[in-house]
C-alpha positions as CSV (number, residue, x, y, z in Angstrom):
1,X,163.3,149.7,144.5
2,X,160.6,148.8,142.0
3,X,157.7,146.6,143.0
4,X,159.1,143.8,140.9
5,X,162.5,144.0,142.6
6,X,160.7,144.0,146.0
7,X,159.0,140.8,145.0
8,X,162.2,139.2,143.6
9,X,164.1,139.7,146.8
10,X,162.3,136.8,148.4
11,X,163.9,134.4,146.0
12,X,167.4,135.6,146.9
13,X,166.6,135.8,150.6
14,X,165.4,132.2,150.4
15,X,168.6,131.0,148.7
16,X,170.6,132.8,151.5
17,X,168.5,131.2,154.2
18,X,169.1,127.7,152.8
19,X,172.9,128.4,152.5
20,X,173.0,129.7,156.2
21,X,170.9,126.8,157.4
22,X,173.5,124.4,155.8
23,X,176.3,126.3,157.5
24,X,174.5,126.0,160.8
25,X,174.1,122.3,160.3
26,X,177.8,121.8,159.6
27,X,178.8,123.9,162.6
28,X,176.4,121.9,164.9
29,X,177.9,118.7,163.6
30,X,181.4,120.0,164.2
31,X,180.5,121.1,167.7
32,X,179.0,117.7,168.4
33,X,182.1,115.9,167.2
34,X,184.4,118.2,169.3
35,X,182.3,117.8,172.4
36,X,182.1,114.1,172.0
37,X,185.9,113.8,171.7
38,X,186.2,116.2,174.6
39,X,184.1,114.1,176.9
40,X,185.7,110.8,175.9
41,X,189.3,111.9,176.4
42,X,190.7,111.3,179.8
43,X,191.2,114.4,181.9
44,X,194.8,115.2,182.3
45,X,195.7,118.4,180.5
46,X,193.8,121.5,181.3
47,X,195.1,123.5,178.4
48,X,193.7,121.1,175.8
49,X,190.3,121.1,177.7
50,X,190.1,124.8,177.7
51,X,191.1,125.2,174.1
52,X,188.3,122.7,173.1
53,X,185.8,124.6,175.3
54,X,186.9,127.9,173.6
55,X,186.4,126.3,170.1
56,X,183.0,125.0,171.0
57,X,182.0,128.4,172.4
58,X,183.2,130.1,169.2
59,X,181.2,127.7,167.1
60,X,178.1,128.4,169.1
61,X,178.7,132.2,168.7
62,X,178.9,131.7,165.0
63,X,175.7,129.6,165.0
64,X,173.9,132.4,166.9
65,X,175.1,135.0,164.4
66,X,173.9,132.9,161.5
67,X,170.5,132.3,163.2
68,X,170.0,136.1,163.6
69,X,170.8,136.6,159.9
70,X,168.3,133.9,159.0
71,X,165.6,135.7,161.1
72,X,166.3,139.0,159.3
73,X,166.1,137.2,155.9
74,X,162.8,135.5,156.9
75,X,161.4,138.9,157.7
76,X,161.9,139.9,154.1
77,X,159.7,137.1,153.0
78,X,157.1,137.9,155.6
79,X,157.0,141.6,154.5
80,X,156.6,140.6,150.8
81,X,153.9,138.0,151.8
82,X,152.0,140.7,153.8
83,X,152.2,143.1,150.9
84,X,150.9,140.5,148.4
85,X,148.1,139.7,150.8
86,X,146.8,143.3,150.4
87,X,146.3,142.9,146.7
88,X,142.6,143.0,146.3
89,X,142.1,141.0,143.1
90,X,142.3,137.3,143.9
91,X,143.8,136.2,140.6
92,X,146.5,138.8,140.8
93,X,147.3,137.7,144.3
94,X,147.4,134.0,143.3
95,X,149.8,134.8,140.4
96,X,152.1,136.8,142.6
97,X,152.1,134.1,145.3
98,X,152.8,131.3,142.8
99,X,155.7,133.2,141.2
100,X,157.3,135.1,144.0
101,X,156.5,133.0,147.1
102,X,156.3,129.5,145.7
103,X,158.9,130.1,143.0
104,X,156.8,128.2,140.4
105,X,157.8,128.5,136.7
106,X,155.5,130.2,134.3
107,X,154.7,126.8,132.8
108,X,153.8,125.4,136.2
109,X,151.6,128.4,136.9
110,X,149.8,127.8,133.5
111,X,149.2,124.2,134.4
112,X,147.9,125.0,137.9
113,X,145.6,127.8,136.5
114,X,144.5,125.6,133.6
115,X,145.3,128.3,131.1
116,X,147.8,129.1,128.3
117,X,151.3,130.4,128.9
118,X,150.5,133.6,127.0
119,X,147.5,134.2,129.3
120,X,149.6,133.7,132.4
121,X,152.0,136.4,131.1
122,X,149.1,138.8,130.5
123,X,147.7,138.0,134.0
124,X,151.2,138.5,135.5
125,X,151.5,141.9,133.9
126,X,148.1,142.9,135.3
127,X,149.0,141.5,138.7
128,X,152.3,143.5,138.7
129,X,150.2,146.6,137.9
130,X,147.9,145.9,140.8
131,X,150.8,145.1,143.1
132,X,152.7,148.3,142.1
133,X,149.7,150.3,143.1
134,X,149.6,148.6,146.5
135,X,153.4,148.7,146.8
136,X,153.5,152.5,146.3
137,X,150.8,153.0,149.1
138,X,152.9,150.9,151.6
139,X,156.4,152.1,150.6
């Protein structure tokens, strides 16, 4: 894996985290609706009650699995953030943070840094060089 690929994995991990959080939200909503119906139905048939309990338990198992996956994905972001933090040159570190942790566009970075787009590209190239040196030490 190249240094740039290492940095880019945060973006994809972030997209996956958002997707999994949406899935968790939908499952929690479903579990709540099922539980509400379960509690409001008169007790009479044990087989229906047990099927509902099983369904709710399965939903919670799925939520737990998704939560574990989210934790793993967030560790990717944490690792990239820690590696970027080790870059000594402040401007290089800022460019990498803006681009790979905050997901700013090149134009947004140029505006924030009050410089031209061309200069941002040049700074990014330099920052990648600095990061690559740091990345090879750590990995």
